[in-house]
N, C-alpha and C positions, 0 to 999 in steps of 0.2 A: 239338375233334373231337366229332362225334355219334355215337352208337350208335343204329342204326336197326333195329327190329325188326318184321319183316314175318310176318303169320299167314298161313298157306297150307294150303289143304284139297287132298287128293289124292296126297301124297307116299306111296308105299307100300314102297320099298326104297333101297338105297344109290345106285343109278342115279339115282333121282328127286332125291335130295339134291344130287348132283353136276350134274345139270342145272339145277337151281335155282341153284346157285353159279355156274356158267358163264353163266346169263342175267343175274344180277346183275352179274357182271363186265363183261359186254358192253353192258349198259345204263348202267353206272357205271363206266368205266375206272379211276378213281382210288379205288375202293373197298378197303379194306382189312380183312384178317381176316374174310373171307367165310365163314359155315358155314351149314348147313342141317341141320335135325333132322326126320325124319319122326316121332319119337315125341312130340316136342313140337309138332309142326305149324308150325314156324316158321323163319324164316331171320334171321340177324343179320350186320350187317357195319358198319365204321366208315368214316365220311365226312366230309370237311372242312367241305362246304358244305350248305345245305338240299337237299333231294331234291325231285323233282317227283313227287308222289304219281301223277299220271296216267301218266307215263313208266313208272313201276314197276309200276302196275297192268296197262298195256297189255303189258308184257314179260313178266309172270306169265302173264297170260290167253293170250297167243300161243303159250306152251309146252303148253297144256292143263290146266293147274293152276287152282285157284280162289283168287284173292286175297281175303282176308277183310278185313283191316285193316293199318295200319303205324303205328308210333309211333316217337318219336325222344326221346333223352335225352342231355344233355351227358356225354360221358365223360371222367372225370377219369384224369389220369395216375397211374400207381403205380410203384413201384420207386425205384432210386436217383436218377435224374434227374426224377422228377416231383413233388418236394417243393413 
């Protein structure tokens, strides 16, 4: 599982955060734990496969926000069954 972090400019309120989350879910239907923060200017989600940066960039741009960058790191499982 990969944790994807997307830097985004232009989010100003809670509705902006919700709009970004919905956009990510529509672009990547298998995305899990999608969240966005206007304070940090980023969105994060978990995804099994590699993502297409171009698809993500276009989806964000189509909503009117500015895509800045994307990074990916392997997400380690935590908790009882993630040993």
